N, C-alpha and C positions, 0 to 999 in steps of 0.2 A: 504494499500500500504505499504510494507515494504521498509525501507531505503535501506537495502541490496538488490541488485538485484537478488541474488540467492536465491530461495525458500529453497534449501538445507541448506544454512547457517541459515536461520530464524528457519528451523525445528530443527536444532542441539542445539539451545539455551536451557539453563536450565529452568526448570518450576519455575516461581516465583509466588508462592501462596501468598495470603494476604486477609485481611478483605474486601478490595474493590471489589475483584472479586472472593470471596470464592467459588462460585458455579461453576466456570469454571476450568477444570482440567489443563489448560495450557494457557499461554499468546498467543493470536493470533496475531503474529508479522506483518501478512499481513494486519491487520486492522490499524496498526500504520500509521500516516501520520502527521508529525510535522508541515507541512504547515497548517494543519487544527487545530492547537493548540488553544483552547479556554478556558475562565475561567468558572468553574463549581461551586465554592463555595468561600466564603469570610469570614474570621474570623477576627473580629475586636477587636483593643485594643484602648487605650486612649492616648498613646504617640507613636512617630516613633519607628519602629523596628531596631534592630541592626544585627540580624541573625536568621537562622531557622535551624531545623533539624527534621527528621522523624524517628521513631524507625524501626528497622528491620522487625517487624510484621505489621507495618503501623496502629497501634492502637492510637499512639500519635503523635501529632505535637507540637513541642517545638520552643518557640522563646524567644530570648533576646530583651530588649527594652532600651530605654533611661530612665529607672528607675532602681531601685536595685533589682527587681524581675525576676523570670523565670515563663513564661506563658505556661501552657500545656493545649491543646485542645484535647478531645476525637474525633477521625476522624469520627466515625459513628454518634454520637449524637451531636457534635459540642460543648458539654459542656466544660467549661473553669475552670481550677484551677490556682491559683497562689502560687508559691513556694517563700518563703521569707527567708532572711538570709544573702544574699550576701551583701557586702559593696560598690560594684560599679557595672557598667553594665556588663551583661553577653555578652560574645562574642563567645564562642565555646561550643559545646555540643557533647556528644557521649553516646551509649547505650551498654547495655549487649546484647548478642545475642538473648535472649528471649524477650527482650524489657521492662522487668520489672524494671531495674536500669538504672537511668540517671546520668551522670556525667556532671558537669557544671564548667565552668572556668570563672573567673571575673577579670576585670582590678583592682581589689583590691589585687590580688595575690593568692587567694584561689581556691581550688578545692572542690566542694561539691558532696555528694553522696547522692541520693534520692531513695526510694522505690516507685514507681509509682502504686503499688497495693493498697497503703493506701489511704483512701479518702481524707485526708488532710496531705499530706507528710511533714514531718520534715527531715532536713538533718541528715542522720544517721551516717555521717562521714565528717569532715572538714580537708583537708590537707593544711596546710599552704605552698604551693608550691614554690612561687617565691617572692622575694622582688621586688616590682613594680608589674606591670601587669602580670597575667597569661593569656597568649594570646591563647593557644590551648590546647586542651585535646583529646587524642585518646586511644582506647582500643586496645590491641594487638589481632591478629587473634585467638590465643589460650585462649583468655579471662583470662589471669593470670596477665597482667600488664597493667599499664597506662603510657602513654608518655605525658609530658607537656613541655612548654618552655615559656620564659618570658623576661621581661625587665632587668633582672639581667645577661643576656647574656648566661644563662645556659639552657641546655636540660637535663630533668630528666626523669627517669624510676621508677615507684613505684609498690609495690606489691598490686595487685588489692583488696584482701581481707582484708589486715591489714592496708593499707595505708603506709607501711614502705618504706623509700627510698632505691632503690636497686642500682641505678647508677646515676651519674652526669657527664655530658659531658660539657667541656668548650672548647672554641676556636673561637666562634663567637665574633666579636669585636663591633657589634651593636645589637639592640634589635632583639629578635628571634621571628618571626611572626607566624610561622607554623611548625608543626611536624607531621609525621605519620610513622607507621609500613609498611614495605614492606609486601605484602601478604604472603610471605613465613615465615615471622615472625623472621627472623635472622638479619635484618638490619633496621636501623632507618634513616630517612631523615629529614632534618630541613633547613628552609630558613629564612635568616634575612632581615633587613631593606634595606641593600645595594645589595640584589640579590645574596648573597653568599649562595650556597647550599652545605651542608656537609652531607656525609654518614657515619654512625656510625655502627660498628660491635657490636652487643650485647653480643657475646660470649667472644671476647677479650677486649671489653671496650674501643676501640681505633677508631680514625677517620681513615677511609680506602681510601677516595677520595673526591674530591669536583667537583660541577658542576657550570658553569658559567652562571647565570642568571642576570648579572649586567646591561643588558638593562632594567631591571625592577626596576630602581630607578632613581632619578635625584635630582638636586639642585634647590631649589625654591630661586631665587635671592631676590625676594620681601620680603620674610620672613626669609632670610638667615638660611634655614634649609633643611636637606635631607629629601626626600620623596621617599617612596617605600614600599617594604615588600609584602609578599604573602597575598592576601585576602582569597585565597582558594588554596587548594593543595589535588590532589588525584591521585592514582595509577589506571592505567587500570586494569580490573579484573584478568588478568593473570600475572600483574606485569611487563610487558615488557616495559611499557611506564609511564612516570610521567607528569602530567599536572599542572601547575601553574598559577594563575590568578592575576593581579594586574594592575600596571600603567607603562608607559614609556613616553618619550618625555615631560618631566615636564617643564612648563613654570611658572604657577602660580596655585600650587596644591590647595590652599585654595579657590581659585575661580573655581577650576575644569578645568583649562586650562592644559590639559594633555591628553594622549591617553590611552585607556584600551587596555590591551594585554593579551593573553592567550599563554603561551609557552609549548610547548611538546617536552619531551626529551627521547631518546632511553635509557633505564635503564642500559642495559649491557655495552654500550660504554661511557655513560654520554654525548654524543653528541646532541646538539640541532637538532630537526627534522623539526620544523616549528614555525612560529610567526603568530597567528591569531589575526586579528584586524577587527572590524566592519567598517562600512562606515566611510570615513574621516571627514563627518560632526559631527559624534559623539565624543565629548570630555567628558572624565570622568574617571571612574573606572570599571574595570572588578571585580565583587564581588563574583562570583561563577562559578564553572566548575564541570560538572559531566560526567562520561562515562555511556552511556545507554547500556544495554546488548545486543541490537540488533545492535551494531557497530557503532553508531554515537555519537558525542560529543555535550554537551549542555552547553552554557555559559550564564551568566547573568550580566548585567551592569547597572550602574547609570549615567546618563547624567548630565552635568553641569546645564542644564535647569531644572532639577528636574524630568524629565521623565526617563524612563527606557527601556530596551530591553532585549529579549531573542535572542540567536544566536545558529544555528544548523549547524553542520559541518559533512559531510560524512567522512568515513574511508579513510585516506590518502590524502584527498583534502586539498588545501592550503587556501581555502576561505570558508565562510560560505554559505550554500546553501539557508538558509532562515533565516530572520529576523523578529520577532514578536515585535511590539510596545506594551510597557506597560504604564499604566496610570501614575504611578509614579516611582521613583528610586527603583531599586532592591538591596537589602542589603544582600541577602542569598538566596541559591538555595539548593534543595534536590529532590531526587526521591523516590516515593513510590514503594513498593515492587511488585506491580502488573505491573510495567513498562509502564503503561499507563498514570500515572499522575505524576505531579511534583508540588512542592511548592515553592512560592517565598515570602521572607520577604520584606515588602515594606516600604518606608519612610513615607507613609500616614496613619500609624498606622494599617495596616491590612497584615495578611498572606492570600494570594490567592492561591487556588488550581486551576490547569490547566490541562486539558485533552487532550492528543496528538492523538486524532482521529477525524473523522468527527463528527460534531454536531448531537446528537441523535434527531430525529424527535419527537415532542410532540405528545403524545397519544390524539386521538380524544374522546372528552367527549360525 
């Protein structure tokens, strides 16, 4: 059952081939049913995870953890490799279009570049990107640049091949949490601790406008600290909408007394379109947001109780149409290229793979 009611809409979707459904010529969107989402695989680690990403070809699943390493699983075989060299926890990852090269950002300030075709990858390049945490890394649509941001209040653009600094944007007054290229590749968006979103023109090197997401921050009186920042940021496939995930209504952030929120903005006007929140009983953080190619949105969050949830929202609706309970807190979310599977990094030391279709019947022996 496709989430979009129109079969014509589903039929017009691009073919998303990948190793998971390599024998199928196209994705059967009519078979999708987020309400039937269920776990199909579990990839275990030894300490809690902090983030996750899958490469564009769905060969590799990558996760950061509460250690100094980057952990890579082969999707087919589930074999695991550990990449060492970072000086702090890994928080953000991106890939080359062919999936062979991994870019990782750590809270130590560095960006590392890895060739995943090697049996035991060593970092082939290290970019000392930021003083303080390097919170985010993204590859440009044309595969020529990297964008990063960090605790030095700067947004930077680097040459992908040489690691040479091309541009440095200043203007944020608090730690910059997330950055991404617009799908057309001519603009960059960044969001900081206080919910300030800036848009940068890559051709002129100037800030062109800003978007108000100040609801995504708050002051924790108990610890006398500002809390906020984008935990995830993504454009819709056509670039017409921007989604950002985080927190709002902060009371005691360290205890998780706050509300998760996903905000959607019209890119052309910069105006807020909607604020998505789960059930009022859920207090915590929205850690992930993804646009599904069949026209619905997926969010993931961590509850103050230590549990987690996945949220599903149809196009243009103001509420989630389905909530799936997770065994533990979600700390990252991504989609596989087959459009049927998603991955979640969990606080209980595991990446779990979930399938968004009806559970397959077991074969009779």
